[in-house]
C-alpha positions in Angstrom: 16.1 -2.3 -16.3 19.8 -2.5 -15.5 21.2 -6.0 -15.0 22.1 -5.7 -11.5 18.8 -5.0 -10.1 16.8 -7.4 -12.9 19.1 -9.9 -11.0 18.3 -8.7 -7.2 14.5 -8.8 -8.0 14.3 -11.5 -10.3 10.8 -10.2 -11.6 8.9 -12.8 -13.5 5.3 -12.0 -14.7 2.0 -14.2 -13.3 -0.7 -15.1 -15.0 -3.3 -12.5 -13.4 -0.6 -9.4 -14.5 1.3 -9.2 -11.5 4.8 -9.0 -10.8 6.4 -11.0 -8.5 10.1 -10.1 -7.0 12.1 -10.7 -4.0 12.3 -7.8 -1.6 15.9 -8.8 1.1 15.1 -12.4 -0.5 11.7 -13.1 0.3 9.4 -13.8 -2.8 6.6 -10.8 -2.9 3.6 -10.6 -5.6 3.1 -7.3 -6.4 -0.7 -7.0 -7.5 -2.5 -5.3 -9.8 -4.7 -3.4 -7.0 -1.7 -1.9 -5.7 -1.5 -4.9 -2.4 1.1 -6.9 -1.6 1.2 -10.5 -1.6 3.8 -12.5 0.5 3.0 -16.4 -0.2 5.5 -18.0 2.2 3.8 -16.1 5.5 0.4 -15.9 3.2 0.1 -12.6 4.1 -1.6 -9.5 2.4 -0.7 -6.1 2.8 -2.2 -3.0 1.6 -1.0 1.2 2.5 -3.3 4.0 2.8 -6.8 3.2 2.2 -7.8 6.6 3.3 -11.4 5.5 3.9 -13.8 7.9 4.6 -11.6 10.7 3.0 -14.8 11.5 1.0 -17.0 12.3 3.9 -14.2 14.3 5.7 -14.0 16.5 2.6 -18.0 16.6 2.9 -17.9 17.9 6.6 -15.6 20.8 5.1 -18.3 21.9 2.6 -16.2 20.3 -0.5 -18.4 17.4 -2.0 -17.2 14.5 -3.1 -18.8 11.7 -4.4 -19.3 9.5 -0.7 -18.6 6.2 -2.5 -15.0 6.0 -1.8 -14.6 3.8 1.5 -17.4 1.5 -0.5 -15.0 1.4 -3.7 -11.7 0.9 -1.4 -13.7 -1.9 0.7 -14.6 -3.5 -3.2 -10.9 -4.0 -4.1 -9.6 -5.2 -0.8 -12.2 -7.7 -0.1 -11.8 -8.8 -4.2 -8.0 -9.1 -2.8 -9.1 -11.2 -0.2 -11.1 -13.5 -1.7 -8.8 -14.5 -4.4 -5.9 -15.1 -2.2 -7.5 -16.5 1.6 -5.0 -14.6 3.4 -4.0 -15.6 6.7 -2.4 -12.5 8.0 -3.9 -9.0 6.4 -1.6 -6.2 7.5 -3.2 -2.8 6.7 -0.4 -0.2 6.7 -0.9 2.7 8.2 -3.1 5.6 7.6 -6.4 3.2 7.0 -8.3 6.1 7.9 -8.6 10.1 6.4 -8.9 11.8 10.1 -9.6 10.9 13.7 -13.7 11.1 13.6 -13.4 9.0 10.6 -14.6 5.4 11.7 -18.4 6.9 13.3 -18.5 8.3 10.1 -18.7 5.3 8.3 -21.8 3.7 7.0 -23.2 0.6 8.7 -22.6 -1.6 6.2 -18.9 -0.5 5.4 -18.5 -1.5 9.1 -19.9 -4.7 8.6 -18.3 -5.6 6.2 -14.6 -4.9 8.0 -16.1 -7.5 10.4 -16.4 -9.9 7.6 -13.3 -9.8 6.2 -11.2 -9.8 9.1 -13.1 -13.1 10.3 -11.0 -16.1 10.6 -8.0 -14.7 9.8 -4.9 -12.9 12.2 -6.5 -8.6 10.8 -3.4 -6.2 11.7 -3.8 -2.1 11.9 -0.5 -0.4 11.9 -0.6 3.2 13.0 -0.3 5.4 10.5 0.3 9.5 10.9 -3.5 10.5 9.8 -5.0 7.5 12.1 -3.3 6.9 15.0 -5.7 8.6 17.2 -8.8 7.6 15.5 -7.3 3.9 16.1 -6.7 4.5 19.6 -10.1 5.9 20.3 -12.0 3.2 18.6 -10.1 1.0 20.5 -11.8 2.2 23.9 -15.3 1.5 22.8 -17.6 -1.4 23.0 -17.8 -2.2 19.7 -14.2 -1.6 18.0 -12.7 -2.6 14.9 -11.6 -6.2 14.6 -8.1 -7.1 14.9 -5.5 -5.6 16.5 -3.2 -2.4 16.1 0.0 -2.5 16.0 3.6 -0.3 15.6 6.1 -1.7 13.3 6.3 -5.4 12.1 8.9 -7.8 11.7 7.4 -10.9 8.7 10.3 -13.2 7.8 13.3 -10.4 6.6 10.6 -8.1 6.2 10.3 -4.9 8.4 6.5 -3.5 7.8 6.2 0.1 8.6 3.9 3.0 7.8 6.6 6.0 6.7 10.0 4.8 5.0 13.1 5.8 6.9 15.5 7.1 5.2 19.1 6.1 4.3 21.8 6.7 6.8 25.7 5.7 6.2 25.3 2.4 8.6 22.1 1.1 8.0 20.7 0.4 4.5 16.8 -0.2 5.7 17.1 -3.3 4.2 13.3 -5.3 4.5 11.6 -2.1 5.0 8.2 -2.7 3.8 6.4 1.2 3.9 3.4 3.0 2.5 2.6 7.1 3.2 4.1 8.8 0.2 1.9 7.2 -2.5 4.1 7.2 -5.0 3.2 7.6 -8.6 5.3 7.2 -12.0 4.8 9.5 -14.9 5.9 8.5 -18.5 5.0 9.7 -22.0 3.3 7.9 -24.2 0.8 8.3 -26.9 1.4 11.7 -27.2 0.6 12.7 -24.0 1.9 11.9 -19.7 0.4 9.4 -18.7 0.7 8.8 -14.9 -0.4 5.8 -12.7 0.4 4.3 -8.9 3.4 2.2 -8.7 5.6 0.4 -6.4 9.1 1.8 -6.0 11.6 -1.0 -5.4 15.2 -1.3 -5.2 15.3 -5.2 -4.2 16.3 -4.5 -0.6 12.9 -2.1 -0.1 9.9 -1.2 -0.8 7.4 1.4 -0.8 3.8 0.8 -1.7 1.2 2.7 -3.8 -1.6 3.9 -1.9 -4.7 1.6 -2.0 -7.4 3.9 -1.6 -9.7 5.3 -4.5 -9.4 9.3 -3.4 -5.9 8.5 -2.5 -3.4 11.3 -5.1 -0.3 10.5 -6.1 3.7 11.7 -5.4 6.0 11.6 -8.4 8.7 8.7 -8.2 11.3 11.1 -8.8 10.5 13.5 -5.9 13.6 13.8 -3.7 11.0 12.2 -0.6 11.1 9.2 -2.7 14.2 9.0 -5.0 16.2 9.8 -1.9 15.3 6.5 -0.4 17.4 4.5 -2.9 21.3 4.8 -3.3 20.6 3.3 -7.1 18.1 4.0 -9.5 15.2 1.7 -8.4 12.3 -0.4 -10.3 9.2 1.7 -10.6 6.2 -1.2 -11.2 3.1 0.8 -12.3 -0.3 -0.7 -11.9 -2.3 -1.2 -15.3 -5.8 -2.1 -15.6 -4.6 -5.9 -16.0 -1.1 -6.1 -15.2 1.6 -4.5 -13.2 4.4 -2.9 -15.6 8.0 -2.6 -14.6 9.1 0.6 -15.9 13.0 1.6 -15.7 13.5 4.6 -13.7 15.3 6.5 -17.3 12.0 6.3 -18.9 10.2 8.4 -15.9 9.0 11.9 -16.1 
């Protein structure tokens, strides 16, 4: 990592293997799960759960193991149990398609109610789930929490889809998902590809949190062009987040 980026991010290793950085001056913890924790606001942020992706494929005759929602909620519950957030923000595309919510198993649906109890639970609208959330809001047994668009959190601006940089706006403080960033490096004589955070200390794109989500290489222009200078890729390992210099990425 170059010296200027290191000074901006001030990265520090946490005991649990997470990486502590600063985004637009706000202290943020990048978790091994792919979640971002903002301790000053007791806020947990996750992006792109894509719940019921497996059942969406099954409807189209492409059979996948029907346990993606359960696995994703297991990981989310583990984060909530460990951190006890006052606020949980789901950063869009929480559901895979417009009919995903009615397809949820009853115990998965009930677990959402339990996880949201006693905390502020916010669903940001994404391109996949905007209609699903709107339909659900009109039902008697609607999801817990509130549906919101972009929102502010201290110096941060939370949104689903990152916006391209312009000459007069560097998107400072933007926290986004949507792109499912993944980092590829050469290791053990082969290429290793892992979901990752990507940030320059001014803005950050979160990895997809869902169990069945793919990834887009951070060197793809859709991600790389969001940053004026080479950013940091923080790749998810089994028990730690690995800070990777841009120059080693493939």
